C-alpha positions as CSV (number, residue, x, y, z in Angstrom):
1,M,31.5,265.4,83.8
2,A,34.0,267.8,83.6
3,S,35.8,265.5,81.0
4,L,32.6,266.4,79.0
5,H,33.0,270.2,79.1
6,V,36.3,269.9,78.3
7,Y,35.7,268.0,75.6
8,S,33.2,270.1,73.9
9,V,35.3,273.2,74.7
10,L,38.2,271.3,72.6
11,V,35.6,270.4,69.6
12,I,34.3,274.2,69.5
13,L,37.8,275.5,69.4
14,F,38.8,273.0,66.9
15,L,35.7,273.9,64.6
16,T,36.5,277.8,65.1
17,C,40.2,277.4,64.3
18,R,39.1,275.5,61.2
19,A,36.6,278.1,59.9
20,V,39.2,280.9,60.5
21,M,41.9,278.9,58.3
22,A,39.2,278.6,55.4
23,T,38.8,282.1,55.8
24,K,42.4,283.0,55.7
25,E,42.9,280.3,52.8
26,N,40.5,281.7,50.5
27,D,41.7,285.5,51.5
28,Q,45.4,284.1,50.3
29,I,44.0,282.5,47.3
30,I,42.2,286.1,46.2
31,R,45.2,288.1,47.5
32,E,47.9,285.8,45.5
33,N,45.8,285.5,42.0
34,N,45.1,289.2,42.0
35,C,40.9,288.2,42.0
36,E,39.6,291.5,43.3
37,T,41.6,293.3,40.5
38,K,40.9,290.6,37.8
39,M,37.3,291.6,37.4
40,G,35.3,295.0,37.6
41,L,33.3,295.7,40.3
42,P,30.0,295.7,37.9
43,Y,31.0,292.3,37.0
44,V,31.8,290.8,40.3
45,L,28.1,292.2,41.8
46,E,26.3,291.0,38.2
47,A,28.0,287.5,38.6
48,S,27.2,287.6,42.7
49,T,23.5,288.6,41.8
50,S,23.2,285.6,39.3
51,I,24.7,283.1,41.6
52,F,22.7,284.1,44.9
53,V,19.6,285.4,43.3
54,T,18.7,285.7,39.5
55,G,20.5,282.8,38.1
56,S,21.5,285.1,34.6
57,I,24.6,286.6,33.7
58,S,25.3,288.7,30.7
59,N,27.6,287.8,27.7
60,K,30.0,290.5,28.9
61,C,30.1,289.5,32.1
62,C,30.6,285.7,31.4
63,G,33.7,287.1,29.8
64,E,35.3,288.7,32.5
65,L,34.2,285.2,34.6
66,V,36.1,282.9,33.1
67,L,39.4,284.8,33.5
68,G,39.8,282.3,36.6
69,K,38.4,279.4,38.2
70,V,40.4,279.8,41.2
71,C,39.0,283.0,41.8
72,H,35.9,282.6,41.0
73,S,35.6,279.8,43.5
74,A,37.4,281.6,46.1
75,L,35.5,284.5,46.1
76,V,32.2,282.4,46.3
77,N,33.6,280.7,49.5
78,R,34.6,283.8,50.8
79,T,31.1,285.0,50.4
80,L,30.0,282.0,51.8
81,E,31.5,282.6,54.9
82,N,30.0,285.8,55.2
83,P,27.7,285.8,58.6
84,L,25.3,287.5,56.4
85,F,24.9,284.3,53.9
86,K,24.6,281.9,57.3
87,D,21.2,280.7,56.4
88,I,21.7,280.3,53.0
89,S,22.1,276.6,51.8
90,A,26.1,276.2,50.5
91,A,25.1,273.4,48.6
92,T,22.6,275.3,46.8
93,I,25.0,278.4,46.0
94,I,28.1,276.0,44.9
95,A,25.6,274.1,42.6
96,K,24.6,277.7,41.4
97,S,28.3,278.8,40.9
98,I,29.4,275.7,38.9
99,Q,26.4,276.1,36.9
100,T,27.1,280.1,36.3
101,W,30.5,278.7,35.4
102,N,29.8,276.3,33.2
103,N,26.8,278.6,31.1
104,C,29.8,281.1,31.1
105,L,32.1,278.5,29.3
106,A,29.6,277.3,26.9
107,L,28.7,280.8,26.1
108,I,32.1,282.0,25.7
109,Y,33.7,279.2,23.9
110,S,30.5,278.4,21.9
111,P,31.6,277.6,18.0
112,S,28.6,279.7,17.0
113,L,30.4,282.7,18.3
114,S,34.0,282.2,17.0
115,A,32.8,281.4,13.5
């Protein structure tokens, strides 16, 4: 019985350490790539609202968003690690994040806009 308790504690410790490491990895990516300074706060808020709520994003915000896929992914992942979003399906948010990214790429690099 004692070994089961020790095993349970080790599993919980492992999962906790893994979550902390994921948070540190995202924070490090954000820091190293200056992600928080590449995109203005109004655009960060609009992109977040698009991903987490509305699904729509302005052309100007798309132009800011496509500055970096690495930053986009790290910021979404860091947001998902926030306890405020624990009841939100991570798979759904990641899918919406990818959809927003792809929509912005299509909009920004559309031949009709550059013609």
